C-alpha positions in Angstrom: 35.9 23.3 19.5 33.2 24.7 17.1 32.6 24.8 13.4 31.1 27.8 11.6 28.3 27.0 9.3 26.2 29.3 7.0 22.6 29.3 8.0 19.2 30.9 7.4 18.5 33.2 10.4 15.2 34.6 11.6 16.2 38.1 12.6 12.8 39.0 14.1 9.3 37.7 13.9 7.4 38.8 10.9 7.1 38.3 7.1 9.5 36.6 4.7 11.7 39.7 4.8 12.9 38.9 8.3 14.9 35.9 6.9 18.6 36.4 6.1 21.7 34.4 5.6 24.2 34.4 8.4 26.5 32.2 10.4 26.0 29.6 13.1 28.5 28.2 15.5 28.2 24.4 15.5 29.6 22.1 18.2 31.6 19.0 17.4 29.6 15.7 17.4 29.5 13.9 20.8 29.1 10.3 21.6 26.9 8.5 19.1 26.5 11.7 17.0 27.6 12.8 13.5 28.1 16.0 11.7 26.4 16.2 8.4 27.3 18.6 5.6 23.8 19.7 4.4 23.2 19.9 0.7 19.5 20.6 0.7 16.6 21.2 3.1 12.8 20.9 2.6 10.5 23.7 3.5 7.5 23.0 5.7 4.5 25.0 7.0 6.1 24.8 10.5 9.0 26.9 9.2 6.7 29.7 8.2 4.9 29.5 11.6 8.3 29.6 13.4 9.3 32.7 11.4 6.1 34.4 12.6 6.7 33.5 16.2 3.8 31.0 16.3 5.8 27.7 16.5 8.9 28.1 18.7 11.7 25.6 18.4 12.0 23.3 21.4 15.0 23.6 23.8 18.3 22.4 22.5 18.0 23.5 18.9 18.8 27.0 17.4 15.7 29.1 18.1 16.4 31.3 15.0 17.4 28.8 12.4 14.5 27.0 10.8 14.4 23.7 8.9 12.9 20.3 10.0 14.4 18.0 7.3 17.7 17.8 5.5 19.8 15.7 3.1 23.6 15.7 2.9 26.8 13.8 3.5 28.3 12.6 6.8 31.4 14.7 7.4 32.5 13.7 10.9 31.8 11.0 13.5 31.6 11.2 17.3 32.8 8.4 19.5 31.0 5.2 19.4 29.4 5.6 16.0 29.0 2.4 14.0 25.8 3.0 12.0 27.3 5.3 9.3 30.7 6.2 7.8 32.2 9.5 6.6 31.0 10.1 3.1 27.6 8.3 3.5 24.6 10.1 1.9 22.0 10.6 4.6 18.7 12.4 5.3 16.4 12.9 8.2 14.2 15.0 10.4 15.3 17.4 13.1 13.6 19.6 15.6 15.1 22.7 13.9 18.3 24.0 12.4 18.2 22.1 9.1 18.6 25.2 7.0 22.3 25.4 7.7 25.3 24.1 5.8 26.0 21.7 8.6 24.2 20.1 11.6 24.9 17.6 14.4 22.5 14.7 14.8 22.4 11.4 16.5 23.7 8.7 14.1 20.6 6.5 14.7 18.4 9.4 13.5 19.9 9.4 10.1 18.3 7.6 7.2 20.3 6.3 4.1 19.3 8.2 1.0 17.7 5.7 -1.4 19.8 4.7 -4.4 18.9 6.7 -7.5 17.8 9.8 -5.7 19.7 13.1 -5.7 20.2 14.9 -2.4 17.7 17.6 -3.4 15.1 14.9 -4.0 16.0 13.2 -0.7 15.4 16.5 1.2 11.8 16.3 0.1 11.2 12.9 1.7 11.7 12.7 5.5 9.1 15.1 7.0 6.3 14.3 4.5 6.7 10.5 4.3 7.5 9.9 8.0 4.5 12.1 9.0 2.2 10.3 6.6 3.4 6.8 7.4 3.3 7.4 11.2 -0.2 8.9 11.0 -1.8 6.5 8.5 -0.2 3.3 9.5 1.3 3.4 13.0 -1.4 5.6 14.5 -4.5 4.9 12.5 -3.8 1.3 11.3 -4.6 1.9 7.6 -4.7 -1.4 5.8 -5.4 -2.9 2.4 -9.0 -2.4 1.3 -9.5 0.6 3.6 -10.7 4.0 2.3 -8.5 7.0 3.3 -9.6 10.6 3.0 -6.5 12.8 2.6 -7.0 16.6 3.1 -4.8 19.0 1.2 -3.8 16.1 -1.0 -1.6 18.4 -3.1 0.6 19.3 -0.2 3.9 17.6 0.7 2.4 15.3 3.3 -0.7 14.9 1.1 1.2 13.6 -1.9 3.2 11.3 0.3 0.0 10.0 2.0 -1.6 9.4 -1.4 1.3 7.3 -2.6 1.7 5.4 0.7 -2.0 4.6 1.0 -2.1 3.3 -2.6 1.0 1.3 -2.1 -0.7 -0.4 0.9 -3.7 -1.2 -1.3 -6.1 1.4 0.2 -8.5 3.5 -1.8 -7.9 7.3 -1.6 -10.2 10.3 -1.7 -8.4 13.6 -1.7 -9.5 17.2 -1.0 -8.0 20.4 -2.2 -9.2 24.0 -2.5 -7.5 24.2 -5.9 -8.7 22.2 -9.0 -5.3 22.3 -10.6 -3.7 20.4 -7.6 -6.4 17.7 -7.8 -5.6 17.3 -11.5 -1.9 17.1 -10.8 -2.5 14.4 -8.2 -3.9 12.1 -10.9 -0.3 11.4 -12.0 0.2 10.0 -8.5 -2.8 7.7 -8.7 -5.7 9.8 -7.5 -8.7 8.9 -9.7 -10.5 11.9 -11.2 -13.7 10.9 -9.6 -12.1 10.8 -6.1 -10.6 14.3 -6.1 -12.9 16.6 -4.1 -12.7 20.3 -4.6 -13.6 21.9 -1.3 -14.3 25.6 -1.3 -16.9 25.8 1.5 -15.5 23.4 4.1 -18.2 20.8 3.3 -17.2 17.4 2.0 -18.8 14.7 4.2 -21.8 14.1 2.0 -19.6 13.7 -1.1 -17.5 11.2 0.8 -20.6 9.2 1.8 -21.8 9.2 -1.8 -18.4 8.1 -3.1 -18.3 5.2 -0.6 -21.9 4.0 -1.1 -23.0 5.5 2.2 -20.3 3.6 4.2 -17.8 6.5 4.8 -14.0 6.4 5.1 -11.9 4.4 7.5 -9.2 7.0 8.1 -9.0 10.7 7.7 -5.6 12.4 7.5 -6.2 16.1 8.5 -3.7 18.9 8.4 -6.4 21.6 8.3 -7.6 21.5 11.9 -10.6 23.1 13.6 -12.7 24.0 10.5 -12.8 20.3 9.3 -13.3 18.5 12.6 -17.1 18.1 12.5 -17.1 17.2 8.8 -14.4 14.6 9.4 -16.5 12.7 11.9 -19.5 12.9 9.7 -17.4 11.4 6.8 -16.2 8.4 8.9 -17.3 4.8 8.6 -18.2 2.9 11.8 -14.9 2.4 13.6 -13.2 5.1 11.6 -10.2 7.2 12.8 -9.3 10.8 12.3 -5.6 11.7 12.6 -5.0 15.4 13.1 -1.5 16.5 12.1 -2.0 20.3 11.6 -4.0 23.2 12.8 -4.0 25.7 9.9 -7.6 26.8 10.7 -7.3 26.8 14.5 -7.0 24.5 17.5 -10.6 24.3 18.7 -13.6 23.0 16.7 -17.0 21.5 17.0 -17.0 17.8 17.8 -20.3 15.9 17.3 -20.0 13.6 20.3 -23.2 11.7 19.7 -22.0 10.8 16.2 -18.6 9.9 17.6 -20.2 7.4 20.0 -22.5 6.1 17.3 -19.7 5.4 14.9 -17.3 4.1 17.6 -14.8 6.5 16.1 -11.6 7.9 17.3 -9.8 11.2 17.0 -6.1 11.1 17.3 -3.3 13.7 17.3 0.2 13.2 16.0 3.3 15.4 15.8 7.0 14.5 15.1 8.9 17.5 16.2 8.7 17.2 20.0 9.1 13.4 20.2 11.9 11.9 22.3 15.1 10.8 20.6 14.4 7.1 20.9 11.1 7.5 19.1 12.7 9.5 16.3 15.4 6.9 16.0 12.8 4.1 15.7 10.9 6.1 13.0 14.2 6.5 11.1 14.7 2.7 11.1 11.1 2.2 9.9 11.7 4.5 7.0 15.0 2.8 6.1 13.5 -0.7 6.3 10.0 -0.3 5.0 10.0 2.8 2.8 13.5 2.9 1.4 13.1 -0.2 -0.8 9.8 1.3 -2.2 11.7 4.4 -3.4 14.5 2.3 -4.9 12.1 0.3 -7.0 9.9 3.3 -8.0 6.8 2.5 -6.0 7.2 5.8 -4.1 8.8 8.9 -5.4 9.6 12.4 -4.3 7.3 15.2 -5.7 9.0 18.5 -6.0 7.3 21.8 -6.9 10.7 23.6 -7.2 14.3 23.5 -6.1 15.5 27.0 -5.2 18.9 28.3 -3.9 18.9 28.9 -0.1 19.3 32.6 -0.9 15.7 32.6 -2.2 14.3 31.3 1.1 12.1 34.4 1.5 10.5 33.8 -1.9 10.0 30.2 -0.9 8.1 31.2 2.2 6.0 33.7 0.3 5.0 31.0 -2.3 4.1 28.5 0.4 2.0 31.0 2.4 0.2 32.1 -0.8 -0.7 28.4 -1.4 1.1 28.5 -4.8 3.0 25.3 -4.3 2.3 21.7 -5.2 4.0 19.1 -3.0 7.5 20.1 -1.8 9.7 23.1 -2.0 13.4 22.3 -1.5 16.2 24.8 -0.9 19.8 24.0 -1.7 23.2 25.4 -0.7 
């Protein structure tokens, strides 16, 4: 038995014009799974890359339906589900297919929507905050008193990382190619003196000046190759670089002598291709550690705009033109 859902479809590889609304046949939930009626989905850079044929969906998910995060209401339960009930408001990350009116996910992958948040706000949370928490805390071990350098601080992951690092008691330096985005990050706690406008790819000297010559403990980098050497130069002894994106390429210069001298580490992290059990564990981390912070206002979703799903092409255009601050969310 199948359910028909409306969905964003990638009709061919190309520009935003290749996106259209169509239908998707959805199977019934199996053992341990649930069907979620999706109210909203967040837009991510990965969706624009998938549309262009540069980031194919992994096996088992619709190859032509984008979307890595969703928020909605549980509509049906498969056998053996005890974690959620029909009617529960949930959100989460998926490997693809979130831009549909319904999807089937494992019940343990779902995350309760924090009290006080709308479903549109909730759709802005999973990918950005799970990526930032996993990279900063679980991978790089960011702790109170550390200094974090967050690249593209005005992006969805960047604004999440800024809030998380400050909530942990870390100091944050943030980079952007746009002065307006640095100014807007001040409302999230970025000090005016710690926003670094980067137009030439150079920032390490300013990081060293800002830290009294010490350098930063953790770099969160979604830019990739163009920033690799500067990242290492900006590190403190024992510092860590976590690479979460490759917007400027996958191969860059790495000063190995400096890496040795600083006893530094370069790490890589991605959520999309992780095994089910790891994604379930991350969902539990979010619910237990981050959910309460949203409910008491220590963390908050940051939305650039909420658009109807019929405007998905315009949303892609805006993201690729670097016109957005934090998250774009699309609703049904």
